[in-house]
C-alpha positions in Angstrom: -13.6 34.3 -7.8 -12.6 30.5 -9.2 -11.0 27.7 -6.4 -7.6 26.3 -7.3 -7.2 23.0 -8.1 -6.6 20.8 -4.7 -5.4 17.1 -4.3 -8.2 16.3 -2.0 -10.9 17.4 -4.6 -11.5 16.3 -8.3 -11.0 19.0 -10.0 -9.4 17.9 -13.3 -6.4 17.0 -11.5 -6.8 12.8 -11.2 -9.1 11.2 -8.7 -9.6 12.8 -5.3 -7.7 11.3 -2.5 -5.4 11.9 0.7 -1.8 10.4 0.4 -1.3 6.8 1.1 0.8 5.7 4.0 3.3 4.4 1.1 3.6 8.2 -0.6 3.8 10.0 2.7 6.7 6.9 3.7 8.4 8.2 0.5 7.8 12.1 0.9 9.5 11.5 4.0 10.2 15.3 6.1 13.6 16.1 7.2 13.5 17.1 11.2 16.3 19.9 11.5 17.1 21.1 15.2 18.2 24.7 16.3 21.3 24.9 18.8 19.4 25.1 21.7 16.8 22.4 20.7 19.6 19.8 19.8 21.1 21.1 23.5 18.5 19.4 25.0 17.9 16.7 23.4 21.5 15.4 23.7 21.4 16.6 27.6 17.8 14.7 28.1 18.7 11.7 25.7 16.1 12.3 23.1 18.0 10.4 20.2 14.4 9.2 18.3 13.8 13.6 18.1 15.5 13.5 14.4 14.0 10.6 13.4 10.5 11.3 14.0 7.5 11.1 10.8 5.9 14.5 11.1 3.3 14.6 8.8 3.5 17.4 5.3 0.3 19.2 7.2 2.3 20.3 10.4 2.8 23.9 10.3 5.3 26.6 11.9 4.0 27.5 15.1 2.8 23.7 15.9 3.7 22.2 19.2 5.7 18.7 18.9 5.2 16.5 22.3 7.9 14.3 23.0 7.3 11.8 25.7 10.7 10.3 27.2 10.4 7.8 30.2 8.9 8.4 33.2 6.2 10.6 31.4 8.6 13.4 31.1 7.2 15.3 28.3 9.3 17.4 26.4 7.8 20.3 23.9 9.6 21.5 20.7 8.0 24.4 18.9 7.9 24.4 14.5 9.6 27.5 13.4 10.2 26.9 9.8 9.3 24.8 6.9 11.4 24.6 4.4 11.0 22.6 0.9 13.9 21.3 -0.4 13.8 20.5 -4.1 16.1 18.7 -6.3 15.8 17.8 -9.8 12.1 15.8 -9.8 12.1 15.1 -6.3 11.2 17.4 -3.1 11.6 17.3 0.8 10.6 19.0 3.5 12.8 20.2 5.9 11.1 21.2 9.4 13.1 23.0 11.6 12.2 22.4 15.4 13.1 24.9 18.9 13.6 24.1 22.5 11.9 25.8 24.5 8.5 25.6 22.7 7.1 28.8 22.1 3.4 30.0 21.3 2.1 30.9 18.2 2.0 34.9 17.9 -1.1 36.0 16.9 
């Protein structure tokens, strides 16, 4: 069976490479919070949560831990990834939920 082309190999789609930090910054993700995650973030003054720069490689079920003052860790889980397309551009929207749930297997 033929292998699908990838940005990480030399299969006819240009030079194999990983996205550069500059490219990653242009393709930034948008963080969306569920109601419970937003309530928890507000209660603990986690204003930096929505400005996190998560990589496009993160997946639904991944755990996102945010350390706040005095070493307290707040765990959120990624429950959805959605690509928002408009014209010739696309942006990844990642939805975080609280409390974090483990991946179902």
